[in-house]
N, C-alpha and C positions, 0 to 999 in steps of 0.2 A: 264467610269467608270473604274478605275484601276482594275489590274488583282491579285492585291495582296490579302491575304487574311487578313481579321481585326483582331485584336489581341483581345484573350477572356478577358473580363474583370474580374479580380482578385475580390472573394469575399469570405466573411467567413460563413462557412455552419458548424451547429453544430447537428452530428447525435448521437441517442443514441438508444441501447440497452434496451430490456427490463427487465434486472435484478435489476437496479436500477435507473429509472426514475428521482425520486426524486431529485439526487445528480447533474444528467444533467441538470435539471429544472434550478437548482441553480447557477451552473456554466452558463449558458445561462443570466439569470435575471441580473448577474454583467457584463457580458457584454455586456449585452442590445441587443441580437439576440433572434431570437423564433428557436427553435429546429425544424428540417426538418422534416415535415408532414411523416409518416413511417407505412406500414401495413405490420405488421406482425402477422404472424398466425404459429401454430404448429399443424401439421397434425395429425388424430388417430393417424398412424405409427411412430409419433415421428419426422418428415424431417420437416424442418424450410423452410418458405418461406418470403420472406423479399423484399419490394417495396418501393422505395423513391417515394413519389407523387407529387415532383417536379422537376423542370431540377436543375442537379448540373452539368451541362457541365463549364469547367475552374474555379470550386470552389476549393478555399482550405478546404478541406473537414476535419471535426474532428469525429473520431467514436470512444464515450466511452462507455465504458463496465465495469461492476463490476462482477468479477469472484468470486462469492457467489456459493454456492451448489444451484443447480448441476452444476458442473465448466465446464464437458464436453458439456453439452447445450449451457450456454451461450458463451462459447469460439467460437462454431461451428457457433452460428449468427451471432456472431462478424466480422466472417471471411467470410461471406455469403454479410455481409454488404458492408465489404471493396469489394469484387468481383463486386457486383452490383454497386458500385461507379466507377471501373474502366472501367466497361462496358459502363457505361453512360458517359464516358469522363469527370470526373474531373480531376481539374489541381493536386493538390496535396492530397495524400490521408496520413492523420494523424492518427495512433492509438493512444486512450488514453485506457493502461490496470493499474487503480491506483494498483491494488493487481496483480502481474504478475500471469499467472495461471503457475502452473508445477514448480515454483519460488525455488522450496526448491530440485529438483531433477535437480541439477545444475552440477553433476561429477559423475561419476562411481565409486561406494564404492567395489565393486565386480563385478567378471567378467562374462558375458552376461547381464549386466544392460542396460538399454539406459539413455540416458543424454536429460530427456524430455523437458527440458528448451530451450535447443539448438530447438528440434525439433517443439516447440510452435515459434520460431524466426523465423524459415525458412517458418513454416506455414503463418505466418503474410505477408512474404515476398512473397511467391509465389501465395498468394490472389492477391498481390498489393500495399501492405502498403510499403509508401514512408518512413515514420518516425515512431519512437515509444517512447511514454512518459510514464513512470510508476515511481511511487512512493516508496522510499524504499525498494529498492530491496533484496533479501533474502542476494544475494552474488553479487558483484559488478562486477563479470566476466559476468555476465547475459547482460552485455553491448554490450559485444562481439560478441554474439552470432548473432546479428540481420545485418544483411548486409546494411547500413544504419545509417543515424545519430538517437542516442539514447537521450534523453533528461531523465535523472536520477532525478526526483524532489525528495526532502526530507520534510517531515513532521515536523520538529524541529522547523520553525518558529513559527508554532500555537501551539505546545506542549510548548516550551521554553516559549513563553510568559504569558500562562497560569500558569506555575510551579512557575515564578518569581513572578507575581502577589499574587500569594494564600499562599505560603510558605517563613516563614523567611528562607534565604538562609545560613544564619549565624549558623543554627542548621541542616543542611542539607547533608547529605551523597549519592551520586550516587552509584550505585549496581548494577554490572552485575551478572544476574543470572547463568550464566555458563560462562566456557574459551571461546566459540565462540562469543559470544558478547561483550567483555571487551573494543575492537575497539570503538565498539558505546558508551558504558558508558564511557570510556575515553574523547570523543568528548563532551558529556554533561557536563563530569566533569570541563573540560579545560572552557567551554563556561560560566558556571555556576560559578566556583572559589569554587568548593567545595572538599572535599575530595573524593577519590573513594574505594569501597571494591569490594571484590569478593567472589561469591559464589563456594567455591570449592566442585565438587564432588568425595566423593571417599566411598568405600564400607565398611562398620559396620565390624571390624573383629571379632566381638562375635556371626553375623549371616551370613550363609553361603547361599548362592542364594539368597542375599536380596539385593533389588535395592538400587541405589547408595544415600546417605544421603548427607545434605550440612554441608559442613564446612563453618565458614564465616573467611574470610582473609580480617581484617581491622578493626579501631575501631568503633562502632556503637553504645555503650552502649549510652543510655539517646539522640538519635538524632531520626530527622525523614528520613528514607530512603527510596529512590527512586530508585525501582530496573524498568530500562529501559530496551525494546527489540523490536523487529521491529515488532512482531505480538503476539497475545495470540489465541491457536487454543483450545487445548482441556485444557488449563489453569495449567495441572498440574506440570509441572518443578516452573511455577512461583508461583504457591499456596506452593509448599514445599519451597522454597527461601523464601517466607512472613514469614512462621512459625520458619524456622530458623534465621531470624534476630530478630522475636519476643522473639524467645529462647534466643538469644544472647544479648538481653536487649534493642533492639531497642522502643525509646518511640511510634513512629507510621512507617507504614508502606503504603508505595503509590508505584503506578506503572504506567508507561507512554509508552505504544506501539502505532505503526500506526494503524496497520489493526488488526479488531476485527472479526477473524475467528470465534471464540466461535462454536464449533463443539463438539460433543459427551455430557460429563458431565460439559464443562464448566461454564455454567451458575450456575449449583448446588455448582461446587466447588469453586465459585468467591464469591457467597454469603455465603459459610460457612468459608472462609478464615480469616487472619487476616490482610487483607488489609484496610486501612481507607479511600482510595478511588482509583477507577482505571481511568485511563485518556486515551481516543483514539479517532480516528478520522474516520471519515464516508467514508472511502475508501472503506468500506463494508458495506451493509444494516445490521441493527439490527432486528430482529422478532419483531414484537409488543407483541409477547407472552413472550420474555424473559425480565422478571421484574428481574433487577438488581439495587437496590437503591443505591449502591456506585461507579455505573458509571457513569462518564461523557463523553459525546461523543462531540468532537468541530470538526466544519466544516472544511473540506480541498478545497473546493471549491473556496476560494480566491487564492489558490496558483495554484489550475490547472489553473485559469481563468486568471493569471498573466503568466503563460506559453505559453498558449494559442496565447496572444496577441503578445508575444513576437515573437513568430513562425510565426505569420500571418505576422508582421512587421519588421518580417527578424532581430531583435533584439537578444540580447543576452540572454539566456536563464539561464545560471552560472551565470551572476551579480546579478541575483534576491536571488541566496543562499549564494554568496560570504563572508560574513557577520558570514555565520553559517559552514562555511568548508563544504558546499557541493559538489557533485561529477558533 
């Protein structure tokens, strides 16, 4: 017999955390693979235990976790899963975080503040991750925080197709809810071939210490206005923007956002808002108790599945989004 070691056979293995197994199963069905059987426990003192119940040696492992509340718990579970894969001799370990945890803490605004988004990237690397995959990062610079390949996917293919099929683009105006989202809104406007408007926040001079009010910059009267953002968290800003558009004569107001965080009073605000429809993807689970009749949830699973297939086959992930101007 030869003294050479036989190379391990590469195979794709999809591992799921407990935060949103339904999304992982949908991706697995598209890829025609089974989720890796996993024993996951949370002990009485809140410590987490994970064990994969079949061999992962030599595998191209993809570890998916949706970081909904409680974010810290699900982040820790994903890190433990990565560590378990590394110690079990997985070949390549790919982390999939559809909604990147701590993504809004991407820079220091004042002294003695952390850059938590960078810390999360360092934790992934320390645990043993070789590659990171996420969707519509809050800030593009997060791609540079991880010491390894980062696939910055976007939900535009899913959201674009829905809007184009459902609404008359000749009477549509894309709107940025604030100055920070102008780049995103401009991308939408360019691809849809529609006008662009912006909600400019300014303080009411007649009301001291009053929160900013929205001034609409652009012609929206009689038009269907599409507010675009990367996420809807407490929904305060975007609901105020919707009302500002209605007050400025918009015929209808709709919204499109990738991540439905929906914390705090978000559900109540959306139900009482001026929106005709709110379109999101399922990067995060939405509670069964959350009743929002105007909410439309589109599946992001085909986008993630396509990216996984491209990475596994050593193909181009960027090519999947080239027509949409993705990162």
